[in-house]
Backbone bond lengths (Angstrom), bond angles and torsions (degrees), N, CA, C in turn:
res aa  C-N    CA-C-N  psi(-1)  N-CA   C-N-CA  omega(-1)  CA-C   N-CA-C  phi
1 M - - - 1.463 - - 1.523 109.32 -
2 N 1.330 116.82 138.33 1.449 122.56 -176.42 1.518 110.60 -68.62
3 A 1.371 116.09 121.30 1.464 119.74 -178.24 1.524 111.47 -67.75
4 S 1.336 116.95 -32.26 1.466 119.67 -179.76 1.521 111.55 -63.46
5 F 1.334 116.59 -33.43 1.463 120.30 177.47 1.524 110.61 -63.02
6 L 1.350 116.41 -45.74 1.458 120.66 -179.52 1.524 110.93 -64.34
7 I 1.340 117.30 -42.77 1.465 121.02 -179.97 1.529 110.26 -63.23
8 R 1.339 115.69 -41.84 1.459 119.73 179.90 1.530 111.35 -65.11
9 R 1.320 116.90 -42.01 1.473 120.44 179.15 1.519 110.83 -65.26
10 L 1.337 117.29 -39.58 1.462 119.93 177.35 1.526 110.81 -64.79
11 G 1.343 117.05 -39.34 1.460 120.30 177.44 1.510 112.24 -62.98
12 F 1.336 116.59 -44.67 1.465 120.51 176.71 1.525 110.29 -61.70
13 G 1.346 115.94 -38.27 1.461 119.58 179.36 1.517 112.27 -63.04
14 L 1.331 117.00 -41.38 1.463 120.56 178.90 1.533 111.58 -66.05
15 L 1.330 116.63 -41.14 1.467 119.89 176.54 1.523 111.31 -63.17
16 L 1.314 115.74 -40.00 1.464 119.99 178.02 1.521 111.09 -63.75
17 M 1.334 117.10 -41.06 1.460 120.65 179.43 1.531 110.93 -65.19
18 L 1.341 116.81 -36.76 1.463 120.03 176.04 1.525 110.32 -62.12
19 G 1.327 116.50 -44.14 1.463 120.05 177.17 1.520 112.03 -61.96
20 V 1.337 116.63 -38.60 1.466 120.98 178.90 1.523 110.59 -63.98
21 V 1.338 116.29 -43.39 1.469 120.45 -179.82 1.526 110.45 -60.87
22 V 1.333 116.89 -46.92 1.468 120.97 -178.88 1.517 110.86 -64.48
23 L 1.330 116.85 -46.43 1.470 120.75 -177.72 1.524 111.48 -64.81
24 N 1.324 117.08 -45.41 1.467 120.10 178.48 1.519 111.31 -59.38
25 F 1.325 116.03 -44.92 1.468 120.47 -178.09 1.529 110.75 -61.45
26 L 1.327 116.90 -48.53 1.459 120.17 -175.68 1.530 111.77 -68.45
27 L 1.330 117.32 -41.41 1.458 119.90 -179.38 1.526 111.64 -64.91
28 I 1.325 116.40 -41.71 1.462 119.57 -179.75 1.519 110.78 -69.67
29 R 1.333 117.21 -38.00 1.465 119.85 178.40 1.537 111.70 -68.16
30 L 1.331 117.50 -29.68 1.453 120.85 179.77 1.524 112.72 -81.73
31 A 1.314 117.09 -11.90 1.464 120.47 179.12 1.527 110.01 -67.48
32 P 1.332 117.77 146.95 1.466 120.11 179.78 1.519 111.60 -66.55
33 G 1.328 115.75 152.35 1.458 120.75 179.17 1.512 111.87 111.72
34 D 1.309 115.68 152.49 1.459 122.45 -178.60 1.525 108.56 -122.21
35 P 1.331 117.79 115.07 1.473 118.89 -179.90 1.519 112.72 -62.49
36 A 1.336 117.45 -26.85 1.456 119.82 179.06 1.526 110.85 -62.28
37 V 1.335 116.60 -37.29 1.468 120.53 178.63 1.525 110.38 -65.92
38 V 1.354 115.88 -40.33 1.469 119.57 179.16 1.525 110.54 -64.82
39 I 1.337 116.90 -44.47 1.466 120.73 -179.78 1.524 110.22 -63.42
40 A 1.337 116.16 -43.36 1.464 119.83 179.02 1.518 111.15 -63.62
41 G 1.339 116.34 -37.07 1.456 119.60 178.11 1.514 112.29 -63.45
42 E 1.341 116.83 -37.73 1.467 120.58 176.75 1.520 111.08 -65.41
43 M 1.355 116.80 -27.70 1.461 120.80 179.95 1.525 112.43 -83.66
44 G 1.328 116.08 -10.28 1.457 118.64 176.86 1.516 114.87 102.14
45 G 1.316 118.40 4.67 1.460 119.73 179.40 1.501 111.20 -167.28
46 A 1.359 116.51 161.19 1.464 120.17 -177.72 1.520 110.30 -142.96
47 T 1.332 116.72 55.03 1.463 120.17 177.00 1.528 109.26 -73.63
48 K 1.337 116.44 161.25 1.460 120.77 -179.01 1.520 111.24 -61.20
49 E 1.321 116.45 -39.58 1.458 119.97 -179.97 1.524 110.87 -64.84
50 M 1.327 116.24 -40.68 1.466 119.86 179.65 1.526 110.63 -66.81
51 L 1.350 117.73 -41.84 1.457 121.30 179.32 1.525 111.01 -62.63
52 D 1.342 116.37 -42.56 1.462 119.92 178.75 1.521 111.00 -63.77
53 S 1.333 115.98 -39.65 1.468 120.29 179.43 1.526 111.10 -65.27
54 I 1.339 117.27 -40.75 1.463 121.51 -179.84 1.530 110.28 -66.42
55 R 1.332 116.49 -44.29 1.469 120.07 179.41 1.531 111.32 -61.53
56 Q 1.330 115.78 -38.68 1.463 119.27 179.30 1.526 111.15 -69.92
57 E 1.326 116.60 -39.45 1.467 120.90 -178.47 1.522 111.61 -64.77
58 Y 1.336 117.26 -40.11 1.464 121.37 -177.16 1.529 113.16 -97.18
59 G 1.325 117.03 6.22 1.454 120.46 177.05 1.511 114.09 74.92
60 L 1.332 117.49 17.68 1.458 120.82 -178.44 1.512 112.99 -79.75
61 D 1.332 116.80 -7.10 1.461 120.24 179.15 1.525 112.12 -87.21
62 K 1.316 117.56 -6.92 1.473 121.58 -179.22 1.533 110.08 -83.93
63 P 1.342 118.38 159.03 1.468 121.22 174.74 1.532 111.13 -58.37
64 V 1.326 115.56 152.03 1.462 120.74 -175.41 1.525 111.71 -59.28
65 L 1.341 117.70 -43.30 1.458 120.45 -178.87 1.529 111.59 -65.49
66 T 1.327 116.27 -34.15 1.466 119.71 176.03 1.516 110.25 -66.96
67 Q 1.333 116.56 -42.65 1.466 120.35 176.50 1.528 110.63 -61.23
68 L 1.341 116.18 -39.83 1.469 120.18 -179.88 1.524 110.99 -63.62
69 W 1.321 117.93 -44.35 1.460 121.06 179.59 1.529 111.26 -63.48
70 I 1.306 116.29 -42.29 1.474 120.16 178.26 1.527 109.88 -62.55
71 Y 1.333 115.69 -41.98 1.469 119.53 -178.02 1.530 110.98 -65.73
72 I 1.348 116.95 -44.90 1.470 120.07 179.26 1.523 110.45 -61.37
73 S 1.337 116.68 -41.78 1.467 120.40 179.51 1.521 111.03 -62.36
74 N 1.334 116.46 -41.19 1.462 120.18 -180.00 1.528 111.55 -67.99
75 V 1.349 116.27 -41.28 1.468 119.84 179.66 1.521 110.52 -62.94
76 A 1.330 116.95 -39.10 1.464 120.93 178.80 1.521 111.67 -60.86
77 Q 1.344 116.35 -24.91 1.463 121.09 178.36 1.528 112.36 -96.89
78 G 1.332 116.12 6.29 1.462 120.02 178.62 1.511 114.13 86.02
79 D 1.332 117.86 10.28 1.461 121.92 -179.88 1.525 108.93 -101.71
80 L 1.324 117.03 111.05 1.467 121.65 -179.59 1.522 112.48 -92.55
81 G 1.313 116.76 6.45 1.464 119.78 176.18 1.514 113.43 97.01
82 Q 1.332 114.84 -176.32 1.453 123.38 -177.90 1.522 109.48 -113.46
83 S 1.307 116.26 132.54 1.465 120.71 -179.82 1.518 110.54 -67.29
84 Y 1.351 116.82 132.25 1.453 120.81 176.84 1.521 111.63 -66.01
85 F 1.336 116.31 -42.00 1.464 120.66 -172.46 1.524 112.62 -88.42
86 F 1.344 116.34 -47.74 1.464 119.76 -175.07 1.529 112.17 -81.18
87 N 1.342 116.45 -14.06 1.468 121.59 179.60 1.529 111.17 55.48
88 Q 1.326 115.50 41.25 1.463 122.83 176.35 1.519 107.94 -135.73
89 S 1.328 116.02 165.23 1.460 118.96 175.89 1.525 109.26 -67.68
90 V 1.327 115.95 138.70 1.470 120.39 -179.60 1.520 110.56 -63.07
91 A 1.331 116.87 -38.89 1.467 120.40 178.82 1.528 110.80 -60.04
92 G 1.339 116.80 -39.15 1.456 120.13 178.35 1.515 112.18 -67.35
93 L 1.332 116.52 -40.10 1.462 120.30 177.98 1.526 111.02 -62.62
94 I 1.327 116.07 -44.32 1.460 120.29 -179.29 1.524 110.66 -67.27
95 A 1.326 116.63 -41.50 1.467 120.21 179.40 1.525 111.06 -59.09
96 H 1.343 116.06 -34.01 1.464 120.58 -179.87 1.525 111.52 -75.05
97 R 1.345 117.14 -27.35 1.463 120.87 -174.25 1.527 114.11 -103.68
98 V 1.333 117.74 -15.19 1.465 119.37 -171.68 1.531 111.92 -69.52
99 G 1.318 117.80 -32.66 1.464 120.86 -179.16 1.520 112.85 -57.64
100 P 1.348 118.54 -54.23 1.467 119.43 178.14 1.526 113.69 -59.30
101 T 1.340 117.47 -36.71 1.464 119.66 179.92 1.523 111.19 -67.64
102 I 1.335 117.12 -45.46 1.474 120.29 178.40 1.523 110.25 -61.60
103 L 1.323 116.91 -41.52 1.461 120.90 178.43 1.526 110.57 -60.24
104 L 1.327 116.75 -45.36 1.459 121.17 -179.46 1.523 111.44 -65.68
105 V 1.338 116.94 -47.38 1.463 120.99 -176.27 1.530 111.39 -66.22
106 L 1.331 117.40 -45.98 1.461 120.11 -179.27 1.528 111.50 -66.54
107 S 1.326 116.84 -38.09 1.469 120.15 177.79 1.522 110.39 -63.47
108 A 1.336 116.51 -44.39 1.463 120.34 178.85 1.529 110.76 -65.02
109 Q 1.331 116.63 -39.43 1.462 120.45 179.85 1.523 111.18 -63.82
110 L 1.323 116.68 -49.19 1.467 120.74 -179.65 1.521 111.23 -64.08
111 L 1.335 116.50 -41.01 1.472 120.37 -179.88 1.525 110.66 -64.55
112 S 1.319 116.69 -44.20 1.464 119.88 -177.63 1.522 111.31 -67.66
113 I 1.340 117.09 -40.53 1.469 119.85 -179.91 1.529 110.68 -68.16
114 A 1.328 116.84 -47.10 1.469 120.41 -176.58 1.528 111.38 -62.72
115 L 1.326 116.70 -51.75 1.466 119.52 -178.35 1.526 111.13 -70.47
116 G 1.336 116.72 -39.35 1.459 119.81 -179.03 1.518 111.94 -63.76
117 V 1.327 117.57 -46.29 1.468 120.98 179.55 1.528 110.40 -65.51
118 F 1.320 116.66 -40.92 1.471 119.55 179.30 1.526 110.76 -61.13
119 L 1.331 117.09 -46.96 1.467 120.13 179.30 1.525 110.94 -63.91
120 G 1.340 116.53 -39.54 1.455 119.98 179.29 1.515 112.60 -64.33
121 V 1.328 117.11 -41.16 1.468 121.19 179.42 1.525 110.47 -65.61
122 I 1.331 115.79 -44.36 1.468 119.32 179.61 1.524 110.74 -63.24
123 A 1.353 115.97 -40.89 1.464 119.47 -179.95 1.516 111.81 -67.10
124 A 1.336 117.99 -32.40 1.462 121.36 -177.78 1.524 112.39 -71.45
125 R 1.325 117.90 -20.08 1.468 120.12 179.45 1.523 110.74 -62.43
126 K 1.346 115.67 -40.66 1.468 120.84 178.83 1.525 107.79 -131.28
127 P 1.328 117.88 88.81 1.468 121.43 -173.74 1.523 113.84 -57.55
128 N 1.321 117.76 -27.42 1.463 121.20 -178.47 1.529 112.40 -104.11
129 G 1.326 116.18 11.55 1.455 119.85 -177.23 1.514 113.62 -85.29
130 V 1.324 114.97 179.76 1.465 121.74 -178.43 1.524 110.83 -65.58
131 M 1.339 117.10 -40.86 1.457 120.81 -178.33 1.522 111.34 -64.08
132 S 1.322 116.42 -38.38 1.461 120.08 178.90 1.523 110.85 -65.20
133 G 1.322 116.42 -41.03 1.468 119.80 176.84 1.519 112.02 -65.48
134 F 1.350 116.51 -39.02 1.462 120.03 177.96 1.521 111.37 -62.29
135 V 1.343 116.40 -42.87 1.462 120.27 179.90 1.530 110.52 -62.22
136 S 1.314 117.37 -42.19 1.462 120.71 -179.61 1.525 111.13 -63.69
137 I 1.337 116.68 -44.83 1.468 120.52 -179.95 1.524 110.41 -66.60
138 F 1.333 116.10 -44.66 1.460 120.20 -179.67 1.522 111.38 -62.18
139 A 1.336 116.16 -40.53 1.460 120.54 -179.73 1.525 110.82 -64.31
140 T 1.325 116.89 -40.73 1.467 120.45 179.79 1.523 110.98 -65.11
141 I 1.333 116.38 -45.65 1.465 120.27 -179.95 1.524 110.40 -67.19
142 G 1.335 116.57 -45.28 1.463 120.19 -178.13 1.503 112.88 -61.77
143 Y 1.332 116.85 -36.27 1.459 120.59 -179.84 1.528 111.75 -74.68
144 A 1.330 117.16 -29.28 1.462 120.86 -174.86 1.521 113.21 -85.27
145 V 1.318 117.69 -29.34 1.469 120.75 -174.62 1.525 110.37 -77.38
146 P 1.338 119.02 129.44 1.479 121.17 177.76 1.519 111.00 -63.60
147 V 1.316 115.91 145.52 1.461 120.43 -174.89 1.524 111.46 -65.83
148 F 1.349 117.96 -35.04 1.463 118.85 -179.41 1.528 110.85 -69.77
149 W 1.350 117.04 -32.85 1.468 120.14 177.70 1.525 110.39 -65.83
150 T 1.336 115.98 -42.82 1.464 120.12 176.69 1.519 110.59 -58.58
151 G 1.337 116.67 -43.77 1.459 120.30 178.91 1.513 112.62 -61.88
152 I 1.324 116.99 -44.10 1.466 120.80 -179.90 1.525 110.80 -63.70
153 M 1.338 116.89 -42.62 1.466 120.22 179.01 1.535 111.16 -63.41
154 L 1.326 116.50 -39.75 1.468 119.30 178.22 1.519 111.41 -67.17
155 I 1.322 117.22 -35.83 1.460 120.19 176.96 1.523 110.34 -64.14
156 I 1.338 116.22 -44.66 1.468 119.73 178.42 1.524 110.55 -61.72
157 L 1.342 116.23 -42.85 1.461 119.99 -177.99 1.517 112.18 -65.99
158 F 1.354 116.39 -46.60 1.460 119.46 -173.09 1.523 113.62 -94.56
159 A 1.327 117.47 0.54 1.464 120.11 173.05 1.523 111.39 -102.90
160 S 1.339 117.02 -30.41 1.465 120.63 -175.89 1.521 112.54 -110.65
161 V 1.323 116.37 -50.98 1.467 120.11 -173.38 1.524 111.73 -81.15
162 L 1.324 115.92 -55.16 1.474 121.64 -178.38 1.525 109.08 -126.09
163 P 1.315 118.96 85.78 1.477 120.65 -178.05 1.528 112.19 -72.42
164 I 1.348 115.27 73.15 1.461 121.23 -177.80 1.517 111.26 -99.34
165 F 1.341 116.69 -41.53 1.460 121.97 -176.14 1.524 110.58 -113.87
166 P 1.332 117.44 146.33 1.471 120.13 171.99 1.524 109.51 -67.43
167 V 1.332 116.40 149.31 1.464 120.35 -172.97 1.523 112.81 -113.64
168 E 1.321 118.07 7.26 1.459 119.20 175.25 1.519 110.18 -155.84
169 G 1.331 115.15 158.30 1.449 121.10 177.89 1.515 112.81 77.14
170 M 1.332 114.04 -179.73 1.461 121.00 -178.03 1.518 112.50 -115.99
171 Q 1.327 115.84 -18.46 1.457 118.78 -174.65 1.522 109.56 -156.44
172 S 1.329 116.30 146.32 1.464 121.11 176.44 1.523 109.75 -76.23
173 V 1.323 116.45 135.12 1.466 121.05 -177.74 1.526 111.00 -61.12
174 K 1.317 117.45 -38.99 1.464 120.65 -175.47 1.521 113.23 -71.54
175 L 1.350 117.88 -12.77 1.460 121.07 -178.10 1.522 113.13 -106.93
176 R 1.331 118.33 7.39 1.460 120.59 -176.47 1.520 113.28 -68.75
177 D 1.328 117.04 -19.83 1.465 120.40 178.35 1.529 112.01 -102.78
178 A 1.335 116.44 9.05 1.463 120.17 -179.62 1.523 110.27 -79.54
179 G 1.321 116.27 178.87 1.457 121.55 179.92 1.524 112.35 -69.73
180 F 1.336 115.42 169.92 1.467 120.28 -175.71 1.522 111.92 -61.65
181 L 1.331 117.76 -45.19 1.457 121.11 -177.16 1.530 110.76 -63.47
182 V 1.324 116.28 -42.27 1.477 120.15 179.41 1.520 110.31 -63.64
183 Q 1.335 116.95 -43.13 1.457 120.50 179.19 1.532 111.39 -65.81
184 A 1.337 116.76 -39.61 1.465 120.02 179.44 1.529 111.17 -63.35
185 L 1.319 116.66 -42.13 1.467 120.47 177.86 1.522 110.76 -66.23
186 D 1.315 116.59 -36.32 1.466 120.42 178.64 1.524 110.93 -66.17
187 V 1.344 116.78 -42.27 1.471 120.57 177.30 1.525 110.06 -63.73
188 A 1.333 117.49 -42.73 1.467 120.95 178.05 1.522 110.87 -61.58
189 H 1.334 116.60 -37.08 1.468 121.48 178.11 1.526 110.54 -63.27
190 H 1.328 116.59 -43.04 1.466 121.05 178.12 1.532 111.96 -72.41
191 L 1.337 116.23 -27.45 1.461 121.18 -174.15 1.521 113.05 -76.75
192 F 1.330 117.67 -26.23 1.460 119.79 -169.45 1.527 113.13 -57.57
193 L 1.317 117.93 -51.76 1.472 119.69 -176.58 1.530 112.79 -64.66
194 P 1.350 120.17 -47.99 1.473 118.29 176.84 1.527 112.88 -60.00
195 A 1.333 117.37 -42.77 1.461 120.28 -178.85 1.522 111.17 -65.60
196 F 1.314 117.19 -41.98 1.466 120.36 179.18 1.523 110.77 -66.44
197 T 1.333 117.02 -40.09 1.463 120.89 177.88 1.523 110.83 -60.04
198 L 1.324 116.60 -45.56 1.460 121.24 -179.46 1.524 111.52 -70.54
199 A 1.331 116.92 -28.84 1.471 120.75 -175.04 1.519 113.13 -82.36
200 V 1.333 118.36 -23.39 1.468 120.65 -170.08 1.523 112.51 -56.57
201 I 1.331 116.99 -50.40 1.466 120.18 -175.51 1.525 111.04 -63.97
202 Y 1.335 117.92 -37.99 1.462 120.98 -178.61 1.524 111.04 -80.96
203 L 1.330 116.32 -30.19 1.467 120.53 174.35 1.528 109.52 -58.10
204 A 1.331 116.04 -43.03 1.460 120.42 179.99 1.531 110.92 -63.21
205 Q 1.321 117.16 -41.39 1.471 120.52 179.67 1.527 111.42 -65.48
206 Y 1.340 116.68 -43.80 1.462 119.80 179.81 1.529 110.82 -65.26
207 A 1.328 117.04 -34.37 1.460 120.11 179.09 1.523 110.55 -64.15
208 R 1.325 117.23 -46.17 1.460 120.17 -179.97 1.537 111.35 -68.20
209 L 1.331 115.66 -41.23 1.460 119.60 -178.92 1.528 111.21 -65.10
210 S 1.333 116.36 -46.03 1.469 119.53 -178.97 1.531 110.43 -67.11
211 R 1.320 117.70 -34.70 1.466 120.39 176.90 1.527 110.29 -63.09
212 A 1.341 116.45 -47.22 1.462 120.23 -179.92 1.532 111.27 -64.44
213 S 1.332 116.90 -42.27 1.462 120.63 -179.63 1.523 111.37 -65.76
214 M 1.338 115.84 -40.98 1.466 119.68 179.88 1.525 111.09 -66.22
215 L 1.337 117.84 -39.86 1.460 120.48 178.97 1.530 110.97 -62.01
216 E 1.329 115.87 -38.32 1.464 119.67 178.65 1.521 111.37 -68.22
217 V 1.334 116.27 -42.98 1.466 120.54 -177.47 1.525 111.21 -71.23
218 L 1.337 117.00 -37.20 1.464 119.98 -177.01 1.529 112.45 -65.63
219 G 1.320 116.84 -16.75 1.457 119.57 176.37 1.514 113.95 -89.58
220 S 1.319 117.61 4.40 1.462 121.83 -176.78 1.535 111.55 -78.19
221 D 1.323 114.64 159.69 1.471 120.15 -178.57 1.522 112.16 -65.49
222 Y 1.341 116.86 -38.83 1.469 117.73 -175.59 1.530 111.68 -69.35
223 I 1.343 117.39 -24.37 1.463 120.00 175.53 1.534 109.42 -71.18
224 R 1.329 116.83 -43.06 1.472 119.90 176.38 1.522 111.00 -62.64
225 T 1.341 116.20 -35.77 1.468 119.55 177.91 1.519 111.02 -65.95
226 A 1.345 116.43 -42.29 1.466 120.60 179.15 1.523 111.04 -61.81
227 R 1.329 116.19 -41.25 1.466 119.21 178.82 1.526 111.07 -68.72
228 A 1.335 116.21 -36.34 1.462 119.52 179.16 1.529 111.51 -66.27
229 K 1.319 116.90 -28.52 1.469 120.91 178.36 1.523 112.32 -80.69
230 G 1.330 116.97 -1.69 1.460 120.50 176.18 1.513 115.42 92.94
231 A 1.333 117.51 15.08 1.468 120.08 178.19 1.525 109.88 -65.09
232 S 1.329 116.41 142.82 1.458 120.71 179.62 1.529 110.48 -67.75
233 E 1.335 115.35 158.24 1.467 119.33 -179.62 1.518 111.25 -62.35
234 K 1.322 116.38 -36.61 1.469 120.28 178.26 1.521 110.58 -63.10
235 S 1.339 116.65 -43.13 1.459 120.99 179.32 1.526 111.06 -65.72
236 V 1.333 116.87 -39.68 1.464 121.04 179.52 1.526 110.23 -63.23
237 L 1.331 116.23 -45.00 1.465 120.54 -175.70 1.524 112.17 -69.79
238 F 1.328 115.99 -52.60 1.461 119.63 -169.04 1.533 114.10 -93.37
239 K 1.324 118.21 -24.50 1.459 120.06 -177.96 1.523 112.02 -95.31
240 H 1.319 116.29 -43.79 1.469 120.03 -175.50 1.530 112.02 -94.18
241 A 1.332 116.90 -53.73 1.465 120.05 -172.52 1.534 112.57 -75.36
242 L 1.323 116.96 -48.22 1.463 120.05 -174.08 1.522 111.81 -63.32
243 R 1.309 118.25 -33.08 1.463 120.93 -178.21 1.531 110.93 -60.42
244 N 1.316 117.33 -39.73 1.460 120.79 178.86 1.521 112.01 -83.91
245 A 1.318 116.71 -32.42 1.458 119.93 179.20 1.525 111.94 -71.90
246 A 1.335 117.03 -16.71 1.462 120.76 -176.53 1.524 113.55 -76.02
247 L 1.333 118.55 -15.88 1.462 120.75 -176.55 1.531 112.69 -61.18
248 P 1.340 119.59 -47.91 1.469 118.50 176.23 1.518 112.66 -63.58
249 I 1.332 117.25 -31.55 1.462 120.98 -179.95 1.522 110.31 -66.53
250 L 1.340 117.07 -38.98 1.462 120.73 176.78 1.531 110.98 -60.74
251 T 1.323 115.78 -43.04 1.458 119.75 -179.78 1.523 111.14 -62.74
252 V 1.318 116.55 -48.08 1.465 120.56 -178.65 1.524 110.71 -65.64
253 A 1.331 117.23 -36.42 1.464 120.20 179.24 1.524 111.24 -59.51
254 G 1.327 116.94 -41.91 1.461 120.09 177.76 1.510 112.41 -66.97
255 L 1.338 116.77 -40.75 1.456 120.60 -179.49 1.526 111.66 -69.22
256 Q 1.333 117.07 -31.91 1.456 120.71 -177.29 1.518 112.96 -81.37
257 F 1.328 117.54 -8.90 1.467 119.55 -177.09 1.517 110.94 -61.34
258 G 1.330 117.01 -39.60 1.460 120.26 177.88 1.513 112.02 -63.68
259 N 1.343 116.55 -38.82 1.465 119.63 177.36 1.519 111.63 -66.51
260 L 1.329 116.38 -33.90 1.464 119.67 176.70 1.524 111.06 -62.82
261 I 1.323 116.33 -42.09 1.461 119.62 -179.64 1.525 110.85 -65.49
262 S 1.333 116.92 -43.09 1.463 119.14 178.15 1.527 111.13 -66.94
263 G 1.336 116.90 -36.74 1.459 119.78 176.08 1.511 112.46 -66.49
264 A 1.334 116.96 -28.80 1.461 120.32 178.75 1.528 111.39 -62.96
265 L 1.347 117.73 -28.42 1.460 121.11 178.04 1.518 110.73 -57.84
266 L 1.339 116.68 -46.62 1.461 120.92 -179.95 1.524 111.42 -71.22
267 V 1.330 116.27 -43.02 1.463 119.91 -177.48 1.526 110.74 -63.90
268 E 1.332 116.95 -42.69 1.461 119.96 179.89 1.522 111.33 -65.14
269 S 1.329 117.28 -32.98 1.460 120.10 177.47 1.526 111.00 -70.57
270 V 1.333 116.98 -39.57 1.469 120.95 -179.10 1.521 110.95 -67.14
271 F 1.340 116.66 -43.43 1.467 120.93 -175.20 1.534 112.62 -99.18
272 N 1.330 117.65 7.51 1.465 121.35 -179.38 1.525 110.80 53.25
273 W 1.332 115.50 42.51 1.468 121.85 -179.91 1.535 108.27 -81.45
274 P 1.318 118.82 128.06 1.476 120.96 -170.85 1.524 114.07 -80.49
275 G 1.333 117.32 61.74 1.456 121.23 -178.74 1.514 112.82 -115.05
276 M 1.323 116.14 -165.70 1.460 120.87 -178.23 1.517 112.09 -68.80
277 G 1.321 117.38 -29.39 1.455 120.03 178.28 1.508 111.57 -61.59
278 R 1.314 116.10 -43.72 1.458 120.22 177.97 1.519 110.71 -65.74
279 L 1.327 116.66 -39.05 1.464 121.48 177.02 1.522 110.44 -62.19
280 A 1.333 117.39 -43.48 1.465 121.13 178.62 1.519 110.90 -63.68
281 F 1.317 117.07 -41.37 1.469 121.31 -179.88 1.529 110.62 -61.40
282 D 1.327 116.72 -47.70 1.472 120.15 178.85 1.522 111.37 -64.14
283 S 1.329 116.96 -37.07 1.467 120.80 -178.02 1.524 111.43 -69.78
284 I 1.334 116.89 -37.52 1.464 120.35 178.16 1.517 110.71 -63.87
285 L 1.325 116.89 -42.10 1.463 120.31 179.51 1.520 111.76 -62.30
286 R 1.338 117.23 -30.93 1.470 121.33 -175.93 1.528 112.56 -103.55
287 R 1.340 117.49 7.54 1.462 122.78 179.78 1.537 111.27 52.99
288 D 1.297 114.98 42.60 1.467 121.32 178.76 1.522 107.87 -85.13
289 Y 1.344 116.88 83.74 1.460 122.43 -172.42 1.527 113.79 -55.62
290 P 1.320 120.27 -49.51 1.474 119.04 -177.87 1.524 113.27 -59.29
291 T 1.337 116.49 -39.18 1.461 119.19 -179.51 1.520 110.81 -69.94
292 I 1.335 117.19 -41.17 1.467 120.39 178.24 1.528 109.95 -60.44
293 M 1.326 116.64 -47.70 1.464 119.82 -179.16 1.520 111.45 -65.95
294 G 1.325 117.14 -35.37 1.456 120.44 177.83 1.518 112.13 -64.85
295 V 1.329 116.13 -43.52 1.468 120.35 178.47 1.522 110.61 -64.58
296 L 1.337 116.89 -44.16 1.468 120.43 178.59 1.526 111.44 -62.87
297 F 1.336 116.01 -40.23 1.462 120.16 178.90 1.521 110.66 -62.76
298 F 1.316 116.85 -47.03 1.462 120.03 -177.30 1.519 110.80 -67.91
299 A 1.342 116.89 -40.12 1.463 119.47 178.20 1.524 110.86 -63.85
300 S 1.337 116.59 -39.74 1.472 120.22 177.74 1.521 110.95 -64.55
301 A 1.333 116.41 -39.82 1.464 120.01 178.16 1.530 110.91 -62.50
302 M 1.320 116.91 -38.90 1.468 120.53 177.61 1.526 110.86 -63.56
303 V 1.334 116.74 -39.50 1.459 120.29 -179.99 1.529 110.52 -67.54
304 V 1.345 116.80 -43.61 1.465 120.70 179.48 1.525 110.24 -61.70
305 I 1.321 116.70 -45.02 1.470 120.42 178.93 1.527 110.54 -62.54
306 A 1.335 116.86 -41.14 1.465 120.44 179.43 1.523 111.05 -63.16
307 N 1.332 117.10 -39.09 1.470 119.86 179.08 1.530 111.57 -67.52
308 I 1.339 116.44 -38.90 1.465 119.41 177.55 1.534 110.16 -64.08
309 L 1.334 116.25 -44.24 1.464 119.83 178.57 1.530 110.99 -63.74
310 T 1.340 116.74 -34.47 1.464 120.14 177.46 1.519 111.10 -65.10
311 D 1.346 116.37 -42.93 1.461 120.22 177.21 1.531 111.23 -60.46
312 L 1.335 115.29 -43.11 1.465 119.07 179.50 1.528 111.13 -65.89
313 S 1.332 116.62 -40.96 1.465 120.25 179.26 1.522 110.80 -64.55
314 Y 1.329 115.76 -37.56 1.464 120.23 179.50 1.527 110.64 -63.45
315 R 1.325 116.11 -40.24 1.469 119.92 -179.98 1.528 111.35 -70.53
316 V 1.338 116.74 -31.42 1.454 119.73 176.20 1.535 110.66 -71.10
317 A 1.349 115.39 -40.45 1.470 119.47 -176.67 1.518 112.46 -74.13
318 D 1.337 117.46 -30.49 1.466 120.87 -177.64 1.531 109.47 -109.03
319 P 1.319 118.72 104.19 1.475 121.11 -177.54 1.526 113.70 -59.59
320 R 1.331 117.72 -23.15 1.465 120.41 -178.77 1.526 112.72 -65.97
321 L 1.342 116.30 -22.91 1.470 120.37 -177.36 1.526 113.09 -92.32
322 R 1.323 117.08 -10.22 1.460 119.71 -177.35 1.532 110.08 -69.43
323 G 1.313 114.72 138.60 1.451 120.44 177.99 1.501 114.19 84.68
324 K 1.355 117.75 -7.50 1.457 120.60 177.93 1.515 109.62 -84.32
325 G 1.319 117.80 141.81 1.457 121.81 179.54 1.499 112.51 -79.26
């Protein structure tokens, strides 16, 4: 793989992150409301002297551009600031919450890709069959239904009708002192509904995309040649056709990663999942600017990294791109 390509992509990623930091800072600062008033309200009073003291303590009395320069300098050193509400370092808050969010997002991503591609491949075998029609209908419904509505319906179903899965939290309190395997199974039990809720909309997209890609590939000459040589249908579908049909899926998977993170905000709020989405939701309600900007910065960094990894995966999967700068 060309090293110059990786260096160039990393450079573009750093420039993009700088733009994200500046844009997030300015947009949040331009939003109505005064965090000093919120902080003073939490303390039980909002006198002029107290407001002036709070603004001076948190640097809110300085010009916006001066605050921006200080913030960029601190971020470059790994300091995301101090939370107004939680009175902790933002980096520490995110470090405590990032694990559950990554677990939720990656689980939803893998679930949506695996099930979506499988349904798409099965539907492509008989384009006019019942399975193909089911995939099309399911994809339309899955894409149209809001993710929070899906979560609420699943909570109603599995809390009242079929109490099979827990509907909130990440772990049972009574099992926190159990062994590793028991705790892992308990987390997986709590994870299923949030991950499935987040995966449904993207599962539908991957199903339609993989179906369309497979139909295009199955009409190729090399597929007819493979069948003429006596290759089994399973080998034709999964070894020959899917390998080439997977390239568009890789691209969309990288692009959808950012949407997964934003969707996690709603899912974590619905299921009370202790991740960054829940932290962002609480911070927005309390106008905790440093925490909001820290969460946005980290989420943006995850998206940039995911896009770089997608580009690298695409070059590995497609031999025609190897060695190109």
